[in-house]
C-alpha positions in Angstrom: 105.2 143.2 39.8 107.4 141.4 42.3 109.4 139.2 39.9 111.2 141.9 38.0 113.6 140.6 35.4 113.7 137.1 36.8 110.0 136.4 36.2 110.3 134.3 33.1 109.2 136.1 29.9 108.3 139.3 31.8 109.1 141.6 28.8 111.2 138.7 27.6 114.0 139.3 30.1 114.6 135.6 30.7 115.2 134.7 27.1 118.4 136.8 27.0 119.1 137.3 30.7 118.2 134.3 32.7 118.2 131.9 29.8 121.5 133.3 28.6 120.9 133.5 24.8 124.0 135.6 24.5 127.6 134.3 24.2 128.6 131.6 26.7 131.5 132.7 28.9 132.7 129.4 30.1 134.2 126.7 27.9 132.3 124.0 29.7 129.0 125.8 28.9 130.1 126.2 25.3 130.7 122.5 24.9 127.4 121.8 26.4 125.5 124.1 24.1 127.2 122.4 21.1 126.3 119.0 22.4 122.6 120.0 22.7 122.4 120.7 18.9 121.8 117.0 18.0 120.4 114.1 19.9 123.3 111.8 19.4 125.8 114.5 20.5 123.5 115.5 23.3 123.4 112.0 24.7 127.2 111.7 24.5 127.6 115.0 26.3 125.0 113.9 28.8 127.0 110.8 29.6 130.2 112.7 29.9 128.6 115.3 32.1 127.1 112.7 34.4 130.6 111.2 34.8 132.1 114.6 35.5 129.3 115.4 37.9 129.8 112.1 39.8 133.5 113.0 40.2 132.7 116.4 41.5 129.9 115.5 43.9 131.4 112.3 45.2 128.1 110.5 45.6 124.6 110.1 44.1 121.9 110.9 46.5 119.1 108.9 44.7 119.1 106.3 47.5 119.8 108.6 50.4 116.4 108.0 52.0 116.1 111.3 53.8 112.7 112.3 55.1 111.1 115.1 53.1 108.8 116.0 56.1 111.6 116.6 58.6 114.7 117.1 56.4 116.5 114.6 58.7 117.6 111.1 57.9 120.6 108.8 57.2 121.7 107.5 53.9 120.2 104.1 53.6 122.3 103.1 50.7 125.8 104.0 51.9 125.4 104.5 55.6 126.0 108.2 55.6 124.0 110.7 57.4 121.8 113.6 56.3 124.9 115.8 55.8 126.3 113.3 53.3 129.1 112.3 55.7 129.9 108.9 57.2 130.4 108.0 60.8 128.3 107.1 63.8 127.1 110.6 64.4 126.2 113.2 61.9 127.9 116.5 62.2 126.0 119.7 61.4 126.9 121.2 58.0 126.5 124.6 56.4 124.6 124.8 53.1 124.3 127.7 50.6 121.3 128.4 48.4 121.3 130.7 45.5 118.2 132.4 44.0 117.5 135.5 41.9 113.9 136.4 42.8 113.8 139.1 45.6 110.3 138.0 46.8 111.7 134.7 48.1 113.9 136.4 50.7 111.4 136.3 53.6 110.5 132.7 52.9 114.1 131.5 52.8 115.0 133.5 55.9 112.3 132.0 58.0 112.6 128.5 56.6 116.4 128.6 57.1 116.0 129.5 60.8 113.4 126.8 61.4 115.4 124.2 59.5 118.6 124.9 61.6 116.6 124.7 64.8 115.3 121.3 63.7 118.4 119.8 62.1 121.4 121.7 63.3 122.3 122.4 59.6 122.8 126.1 58.8 121.5 127.5 55.6 122.7 130.7 53.9 120.3 132.0 51.2 122.0 134.4 48.8 120.1 136.5 46.2 122.4 136.8 43.1 121.9 138.7 39.8 119.8 137.0 37.1 122.3 137.9 34.4 124.4 134.9 33.4 123.0 132.9 36.4 124.0 129.4 35.3 127.3 130.6 34.1 128.0 132.2 37.5 127.0 128.9 39.3 129.2 127.0 36.9 132.2 129.3 37.4 131.8 129.2 41.2 131.5 125.5 41.2 134.5 124.8 38.9 136.9 127.6 39.7 136.0 129.7 42.7 134.9 127.0 45.2 132.4 129.4 46.8 129.4 127.8 45.1 125.8 127.0 46.1 124.8 123.6 47.3 121.5 124.1 45.7 119.8 126.8 43.6 116.4 127.9 42.3 116.0 127.4 38.5 113.3 127.7 35.8 112.8 124.9 33.2 114.6 126.8 30.5 117.8 126.5 32.6 117.7 122.8 33.4 119.2 121.5 30.2 122.1 124.0 30.5 122.6 123.1 34.1 122.5 119.4 33.4 125.0 119.5 30.6 127.3 121.6 32.7 127.3 119.0 35.5 125.4 121.3 37.9 122.6 118.8 38.7 122.2 115.4 40.2 119.4 112.9 40.3 116.6 113.9 42.7 115.9 111.7 45.7 112.9 109.6 44.6 111.4 109.5 48.2 111.0 113.3 48.0 110.5 113.9 44.3 107.6 111.5 44.1 103.9 111.2 43.2 103.1 111.3 46.9 104.5 114.9 47.1 103.9 116.3 43.6 101.6 116.0 40.6 102.6 114.4 37.4 102.7 117.8 35.8 105.1 119.1 38.4 107.3 116.0 38.2 107.4 116.2 34.4 108.6 119.8 34.7 111.7 118.7 36.5 112.4 115.7 34.3 115.1 115.8 31.7 115.8 112.8 29.4 113.7 110.6 31.7 115.6 111.6 34.8 114.3 113.9 37.6 117.0 116.4 38.2 115.3 119.0 40.5 112.5 119.4 43.0 109.3 121.2 42.0 108.9 124.4 44.1 106.3 126.9 42.8 104.5 127.9 39.7 103.7 130.8 37.5 100.7 130.9 35.2 97.8 133.1 34.1 94.2 133.2 35.1 91.0 135.2 34.5 89.7 137.6 37.1 86.2 139.2 36.9 84.3 141.9 38.7 81.3 140.4 40.5 79.5 143.7 40.6 78.9 143.2 36.9 79.0 139.4 36.3 78.2 136.5 38.7 80.1 133.8 37.0 83.0 133.2 34.6 82.4 133.3 30.9 82.5 130.1 28.8 84.7 131.7 26.2 86.1 135.0 25.0 83.4 135.0 22.4 81.0 135.2 25.4 82.9 138.2 26.6 82.4 139.8 23.2 78.7 139.2 23.4 78.6 140.7 26.9 80.5 143.7 25.6 78.0 144.3 22.8 75.1 144.3 25.3 76.8 146.3 28.0 75.2 149.7 28.6 77.9 151.2 30.7 77.6 153.1 34.0 80.5 155.6 33.7 82.8 153.5 35.8 83.9 150.8 33.5 86.7 151.8 31.0 87.5 148.3 29.7 85.3 145.2 29.3 88.3 142.9 28.8 92.0 143.4 28.9 95.3 141.6 29.2 98.9 142.6 28.8 99.5 142.1 25.1 103.1 143.1 25.6 103.9 140.1 27.7 104.3 136.9 25.6 104.0 134.8 28.8 100.3 136.0 29.1 99.7 136.4 25.3 100.7 132.8 24.6 97.4 131.4 25.9 95.9 131.9 22.4 98.0 129.2 20.8 99.3 127.2 23.7 96.9 124.3 23.1 98.2 123.7 19.6 102.0 124.0 19.9 104.4 121.2 20.7 107.5 122.6 22.3 109.7 119.5 22.7 107.3 116.8 23.7 105.8 116.0 27.1 108.9 117.0 29.1 110.0 119.8 26.7 113.4 118.1 26.1 113.0 116.5 22.6 114.2 118.8 19.9 112.6 116.5 17.2 109.1 117.0 18.6 108.1 120.4 17.5 104.8 121.9 16.2 105.4 125.6 15.7 102.9 126.3 12.9 99.6 124.7 12.0 96.2 125.5 10.7 94.8 125.6 14.3 97.6 127.9 15.4 96.9 130.3 12.5 93.2 130.2 13.2 93.9 131.2 16.8 96.1 134.0 15.7 93.5 135.2 13.3 91.0 135.4 16.2 93.8 137.2 18.2 94.1 139.8 15.5 90.3 140.3 15.5 90.4 140.8 19.2 92.8 143.7 18.8 90.1 145.5 16.8 87.2 144.5 19.0 88.8 145.4 22.4 91.2 148.1 21.2 93.9 147.4 23.8 96.6 150.0 23.5 100.0 148.3 23.5 101.7 151.5 24.4 99.7 152.0 27.6 99.0 148.5 28.9 101.0 146.7 31.6 100.4 144.2 34.3 100.7 146.8 37.0 98.2 149.1 35.3 95.7 146.3 34.7 95.8 145.2 38.4 95.4 148.8 39.6 92.5 149.6 37.1 90.8 146.3 38.0 91.0 147.1 41.7 89.6 150.6 41.0 86.6 149.0 39.4 87.4 150.1 35.8 87.6 146.6 34.3 85.1 143.8 34.1 87.4 140.9 32.9 91.1 140.7 32.9 93.8 138.0 32.3 96.6 138.4 34.9 99.6 136.6 36.1 99.0 134.4 39.2 101.2 136.6 41.4 98.8 139.5 40.8 96.1 137.7 43.0 97.9 138.7 46.2 98.2 142.3 45.0 94.5 142.4 44.1 93.6 141.1 47.6 95.7 143.8 49.2 94.1 146.6 47.0 90.6 145.3 47.7 91.2 144.6 51.4 88.5 147.2 52.4 85.8 145.2 50.6 85.2 147.6 47.7 83.8 144.7 45.7 84.2 141.0 45.3 85.9 139.4 42.4 86.1 135.9 41.0 89.0 133.9 39.6 88.6 131.3 36.8 90.7 129.5 34.2 91.4 131.5 31.0 88.4 131.0 28.8 88.6 129.4 25.3 88.6 131.6 22.3 85.3 130.1 21.1 83.5 126.8 21.0 86.1 125.4 18.6 89.4 126.9 19.6 90.7 125.9 23.0 93.3 127.8 24.9 96.1 126.8 27.3 98.2 129.4 29.1 101.9 129.0 29.7 103.3 127.8 33.0 106.7 127.9 34.6 107.6 125.5 37.3 110.4 126.9 39.4 112.5 124.2 41.1 115.2 123.6 43.5 118.3 122.0 42.0 121.0 120.2 44.0 124.3 121.2 42.6 126.3 118.3 41.2 129.4 119.7 42.9 128.0 119.9 46.4 130.0 118.0 49.1 126.8 117.4 51.0 124.3 115.9 48.6 122.1 114.1 51.1 121.9 117.2 53.3 121.1 119.3 50.2 118.4 116.9 49.1 116.9 117.0 52.6 116.8 120.8 52.6 115.2 120.8 49.1 112.5 118.5 50.5 112.0 120.7 53.5 111.6 123.9 51.3 109.4 122.4 48.6 107.3 120.1 50.8 107.4 120.5 54.5 107.5 124.3 54.8 105.8 125.1 51.5 102.3 125.8 53.0 103.6 129.2 54.1 105.1 130.0 50.7 102.1 131.9 49.2 101.6 134.1 52.3 105.2 135.1 52.3 105.9 135.5 48.6 102.7 135.4 46.6 103.9 132.3 44.8 101.8 129.2 44.4 103.5 126.0 45.7 103.2 123.0 43.5 103.4 120.3 46.2 100.3 118.1 46.7 97.7 118.8 49.3 98.6 122.5 49.9 96.5 124.2 52.5 95.2 127.4 51.0 93.6 130.0 53.2 92.5 131.9 50.1 89.6 130.1 48.4 90.7 131.6 45.0 94.1 129.8 45.0 92.9 126.3 44.2 91.6 127.7 40.9 95.0 129.1 40.1 96.6 125.7 41.0 94.1 123.9 38.8 95.0 126.2 35.9 98.7 125.4 36.4 97.9 121.7 36.1 96.3 122.3 32.7 98.9 124.8 31.4 101.6 124.1 28.8 105.1 124.2 30.4 108.0 126.2 29.2 110.5 123.8 27.4 114.0 122.9 28.6 115.7 123.0 25.2 118.4 125.7 25.3 117.9 126.8 21.7 114.3 127.6 22.4 115.3 130.7 24.4 115.2 132.6 21.1 111.7 131.4 20.4 110.2 133.7 23.0 111.8 136.8 21.5 110.7 135.7 18.1 107.1 135.1 19.2 106.9 138.4 20.9 107.7 140.0 17.6 105.2 137.8 15.8 102.4 138.6 18.2 103.2 142.3 18.0 103.1 142.3 14.2 99.9 140.2 14.0 98.2 142.4 16.7 98.9 145.4 14.4 97.7 143.8 11.2 100.4 141.6 9.7 99.4 138.7 7.6 99.1 135.7 9.9 100.1 133.0 7.4 103.1 134.8 6.1 104.4 135.9 9.5 104.0 132.4 11.0 105.8 130.8 8.0 108.7 133.1 8.5 108.8 132.4 12.2 108.6 128.7 11.8 111.5 128.7 9.3 113.6 130.9 11.5 113.0 128.7 14.5 113.6 125.4 12.8 116.9 126.8 11.5 117.9 127.7 15.1 117.0 124.2 16.2 119.2 122.7 13.4 116.3 121.2 11.5 
């Protein structure tokens, strides 16, 4: 699919690549990681980093008062203009934006041209490698000087960025309940402070072939009942399938019962990694491996999408960015399909898929914080109605105008999903859970495997 290695948890690339679970290359990052190991140390490092960030950026943009709808305005608190400078007339500035996802290129190119025409501020959007992403931003900001004024990030990178001084407080006129849902705002909140602007979401949904079913199932148990009564027509190869190699998709089975760092995913003391409900869900998950006989060695998101479009699958759980691909494959009207939330396992066990809120972060080192805030507002609010058509990504701003009637369902699923946590040490959790799910799918004892996983993860968290 489009996101490659930068789609969080796509074959667990992010845990070690984007999330940087390997050795830290920069001493400042090293110190931040150590500070994150305990709350007291973390708060101390947080305060120190805030001080360093203030020294680097020169000003805090929280009161800048720029207009998210136009990207233009003066700084109401300090009398400076949208470019973060003082004086009677604002001078155009040049801003640099870093990102890793190639599908964003068209959106940023068009938005940058439109934004410069409206404001005079030029924007250079640069796609950079996902490997050691935050380390690269930090090195450029501290040493090289050729750094981004703002950058796209996922939640698992926000704590690292914050502790390295690479964030600043988001402008509350833009990053507000008027523009974003509580879910989206919580996704960019770290230690009670909004440090980024919600941009777009990843999650999972159910799709179903309307040639065979007219409405979404109430539960996966209902799909099993349908399967037992399905007579077949020579076309259908799979009644129900999802990518059991992708922990991002697989996680729906236990998502409702885990606690990954509290509401904002930033409290290391608030963890529920193993419980009776979680084990019950994984027992059902193991039973589904026998019932639907999904071949781990053959299944992939791309194959599922193609087979569904070829009319070989009745029900499938797919990532949200597969909707656009399905629409392209079915553009000739071969058949109609529906989109629905991922169904519960049964009447007792509720599911919640994972979500990732991609955000725009204003670099704490930028010399133009007000202008960067204004650009973030333009990209995440003003121009975001065109984001899906250009990228296949679902914007998370309020009141999005969707031409595709299926997309509000995807957006609603995002609002109910469990967000990826911000805690740096949790990067190893996804690698661990991929192994756990794989073992359980192939018959491992659920209780024993989860006890081992919980012990390993709590040790990594210093508990």
